[in-house]
C-alpha positions in Angstrom: 0.0 0.0 0.0 1.3 3.4 -1.0 0.9 6.0 1.8 0.6 9.8 1.5 3.9 10.3 3.4 5.7 8.1 0.9 4.1 9.9 -2.0 4.9 13.3 -0.6 8.5 12.5 0.2 9.0 11.1 -3.3 7.6 14.2 -4.8 9.0 17.0 -2.6 12.0 15.3 -1.0 11.0 16.1 2.6 8.4 15.8 5.2 5.1 17.6 4.3 2.3 18.7 6.7 -1.1 19.6 5.5 -2.5 22.8 7.1 -6.2 23.0 7.3 -8.0 26.2 6.3 -11.6 27.4 6.8 -11.9 30.1 4.1 -15.5 31.0 4.9 -17.3 29.0 2.2 -20.8 27.5 2.5 -22.3 24.5 0.7 -25.3 23.9 -1.6 -26.5 21.4 1.0 -26.8 24.3 3.5 -27.6 27.5 1.7 -30.9 26.3 0.3 -29.8 25.4 -3.2 -30.2 21.7 -2.5 -31.1 21.7 1.2 -30.5 23.6 4.4 -29.6 20.8 6.7 -26.2 19.7 5.3 -25.2 16.1 5.0 -26.5 14.0 7.9 -23.1 13.5 9.5 -21.8 17.1 8.9 -21.0 19.2 11.9 -21.6 22.9 12.1 -18.1 23.6 10.8 -18.5 21.5 7.7 -15.5 19.1 8.3 -13.4 22.1 9.5 -13.4 21.2 13.2 -9.6 21.2 13.3 -9.1 24.4 11.3 -7.6 27.4 13.2 -10.2 30.0 14.2 -8.1 33.1 13.7 -9.2 35.0 10.7 -8.1 34.9 7.1 -6.1 32.4 5.0 -2.6 33.7 5.8 -3.3 34.0 9.6 -4.6 30.4 9.7 -1.6 29.1 7.9 0.8 30.9 10.1 -0.9 29.6 13.2 -0.9 26.1 11.9 2.7 26.3 11.0 3.6 27.5 14.5 1.9 24.5 16.0 4.1 22.0 14.1 7.3 24.0 13.8 9.2 21.8 16.2 8.2 18.7 14.4 8.7 19.9 10.8 12.1 21.6 10.8 13.1 22.1 7.2 9.8 20.5 6.0 7.2 21.9 3.7 3.4 22.3 3.8 0.3 21.8 1.7 -2.5 24.3 2.2 -5.7 22.3 2.6 -9.0 24.1 2.0 -11.0 21.7 4.1 -14.2 23.3 5.6 -17.4 23.1 3.6 -17.3 23.3 -0.3 -14.2 25.1 -1.4 -15.0 25.7 -5.0 -18.5 27.1 -4.3 -17.9 30.8 -5.0 -17.1 33.1 -8.0 -13.9 32.2 -9.8 -12.3 35.6 -9.0 -12.9 35.0 -5.3 -11.5 31.5 -5.5 -8.4 32.6 -7.3 -7.6 35.3 -4.8 -7.9 32.8 -1.9 -6.0 30.1 -3.5 -3.2 32.4 -4.6 -3.0 33.9 -1.1 -2.4 30.3 0.2 0.2 29.6 -2.4 2.1 32.8 -1.8 4.6 31.4 0.8 7.6 29.6 -0.5 7.2 26.8 2.0 3.7 26.0 0.7 4.4 23.4 -2.0 0.9 22.7 -3.1 -2.9 23.0 -2.6 -5.5 20.5 -1.6 -9.1 21.6 -2.3 -12.0 19.8 -0.6 -15.2 20.1 -2.6 -18.3 18.4 -4.0 -18.3 16.9 -7.5 -21.4 19.0 -8.4 -19.5 22.3 -7.6 -16.9 22.1 -10.3 -18.0 24.4 -13.1 -15.7 24.4 -16.2 -14.2 27.7 -15.4 -13.3 26.4 -11.9 -11.6 23.4 -13.3 -9.8 25.7 -15.8 -8.6 27.8 -12.8 -7.4 24.8 -10.9 -5.5 23.6 -14.0 -3.7 26.9 -14.3 -2.7 26.9 -10.7 -1.5 23.3 -11.0 1.1 24.5 -13.5 2.6 26.7 -10.8 2.3 24.4 -7.7 0.6 20.9 -7.5 -3.1 21.0 -6.8 -5.2 18.0 -5.7 -9.0 18.0 -5.5 -10.7 16.0 -2.8 -14.2 14.8 -3.6 -16.7 13.5 -1.0 -18.1 10.4 -2.8 -18.7 8.5 0.5 -20.7 5.7 -1.1 -22.2 4.6 -4.5 -25.3 2.9 -3.0 -28.6 4.6 -3.6 -30.2 4.0 -0.2 -27.1 5.3 1.6 -26.9 8.3 -0.7 -30.4 9.3 0.2 -29.7 8.6 3.9 -26.7 10.9 4.1 -28.5 13.5 1.9 -25.5 13.7 -0.4 -27.5 15.5 -3.1 -26.0 14.3 -6.4 -26.0 11.2 -8.5 -23.0 8.9 -8.9 -22.5 10.0 -12.6 -21.8 13.5 -11.4 -18.8 12.1 -9.4 -17.6 10.1 -12.4 -17.8 13.1 -14.7 -16.0 15.3 -12.2 -13.1 12.9 -11.9 -12.9 12.6 -15.7 -12.8 16.4 -16.2 -10.3 17.0 -13.4 -8.0 14.3 -14.8 -8.2 15.8 -18.3 -7.1 19.1 -16.7 -4.0 17.3 -15.2 -5.2 17.5 -11.6 -4.8 14.9 -8.9 -8.0 13.5 -7.4 -8.5 12.1 -3.9 -11.8 10.4 -3.0 -13.4 10.3 0.4 -15.2 7.0 1.4 -17.1 6.4 4.6 -17.1 2.9 6.1 -19.8 1.8 8.5 -22.8 3.6 6.9 -26.1 2.1 8.3 -27.2 -0.9 6.2 -23.9 -1.2 4.3 -22.0 -4.5 4.3 -18.2 -4.9 3.8 -18.9 -5.9 0.2 -20.8 -2.7 -0.4 -17.9 -0.7 0.9 -15.6 -2.7 -1.4 -17.9 -1.9 -4.3 -17.6 1.8 -3.6 -13.8 1.6 -3.4 -13.7 -0.3 -6.8 -16.0 2.4 -8.3 -13.6 5.2 -7.2 -10.6 3.2 -8.7 -12.5 2.7 -12.0 -13.3 6.4 -12.1 -9.6 7.2 -12.0 -9.0 8.5 -8.5 -5.4 8.9 -7.6 -5.9 8.6 -3.9 -8.4 7.6 -1.2 -9.3 8.7 2.2 -11.2 6.2 4.3 -13.3 7.5 7.1 -15.1 5.8 10.0 -18.7 6.8 10.3 -18.7 8.7 13.6 -21.5 10.6 15.4 -20.9 14.2 16.4 -22.9 16.5 18.7 -25.4 18.7 16.9 -25.7 16.6 13.8 -28.9 15.0 12.6 -27.0 11.7 12.8 -26.9 12.2 16.6 -30.7 12.2 16.9 -30.9 9.0 14.9 -28.2 7.3 17.0 -29.9 8.4 20.3 -33.1 6.7 19.1 -31.2 3.5 18.4 -31.7 3.7 14.7 -28.3 2.3 14.0 -25.1 1.2 15.7 -21.5 2.1 15.0 -18.8 -0.3 14.0 -16.4 -1.8 16.6 -12.7 -1.2 16.0 -12.3 -4.8 14.9 -15.2 -4.6 12.4 -13.8 -1.4 11.0 -10.4 -3.0 10.6 -11.9 -5.9 8.6 -13.8 -3.7 6.2 -10.9 -1.4 5.8 -8.6 -4.3 5.0 -11.1 -5.6 2.3 -11.2 -2.1 0.7 -7.4 -1.6 0.7 -7.0 -5.1 -0.9 -8.7 -3.9 -4.1 -6.6 -0.8 -4.5 -4.0 -0.8 -7.3 -0.4 -0.4 -6.0 -0.2 3.2 -7.4 -3.3 4.4 -5.5 -2.2 6.6 -2.6 -4.0 6.0 0.7 -4.1 9.4 2.5 -6.2 8.3 5.5 -7.1 5.0 7.1 -9.5 6.4 9.6 -11.2 9.7 10.6 -12.7 11.2 13.7 -14.2 14.3 15.0 -13.1 16.7 17.8 -13.2 14.8 21.1 -15.4 17.4 22.8 -18.1 16.7 20.1 -17.7 12.9 19.7 -20.8 10.9 20.6 -19.8 7.5 19.1 -17.9 5.3 18.7 -15.9 6.4 21.7 -13.0 4.0 20.8 -12.2 6.2 17.9 -11.1 9.0 20.3 -8.0 7.0 21.2 -6.2 7.8 18.0 -2.9 6.3 19.0 -4.5 3.0 20.0 -6.6 2.9 16.8 -3.7 3.6 14.5 -1.5 1.1 16.2 -4.2 -1.5 15.8 -4.7 -0.7 12.1 -1.0 -0.7 11.4 -0.7 -4.1 12.9 -3.5 -5.7 10.8 -2.8 -3.8 7.5 0.4 -4.6 5.6 2.6 -1.7 4.6 0.5 1.1 6.2 3.4 2.9 7.7 2.0 6.4 8.4 -1.1 6.2 6.2 -3.0 8.7 8.2 -1.2 11.8 6.9 -0.8 14.5 9.5 -3.2 17.4 9.0 -3.2 20.4 11.4 
């Protein structure tokens, strides 16, 4: 299995940290375009729970760098636009924000988290131009390909939209990373494998695997409190993850082997809060994982 750390070291010749940014975007699942509730698992910060809360892009990057300075002497950084939908704005606004993040010499690339249905042609063209200056990767929240699960999580777009987005991004020379959630209610291990195979067939360059976890203030919390579903045990998660990784081609980069929320907001599964224990367990059962969960701050 090829890990993100291995990939980054091969490309940049040094250790690379990803610095999370909340650039103030919203999402069509929240602003009323598709819905106002967001995806069922999404927190109030739109996956940006670990982003610094200190103003603009430059201020956030500097704060994040300061937090890891002692661990990353001589290393470089990738600016990760993580919170909400980071291509959901006019192109002029996007370019200004992206270029602000790229401005520092120690920022060696951009990672843009977004939805496949928020990639207009002019946005893809912009990302392609920026990619000629510094590497740009686009992270797409596929999560699942199964219709019942898509409706349950309120994803808001059909699978073909994802496949088309990957095709267009690849034609523009951009790297694509796909997010997949393991443990969605009603999904079997084989269903998770089918989603993984679909992402590979689409042409994704990398994958982030996430454990379904329940956070305070989400609609998922209310369902969990009613006993509508249960979360995976650590051992169950490990078995499903192993099956998914087994179908990845050798060149596919695994950027993440688990995901969790802020401990103060975590409802379940509580075992996921012990990150060191979880990663040690997964590294034992998965061959060649190394440091597959790439450090993001």
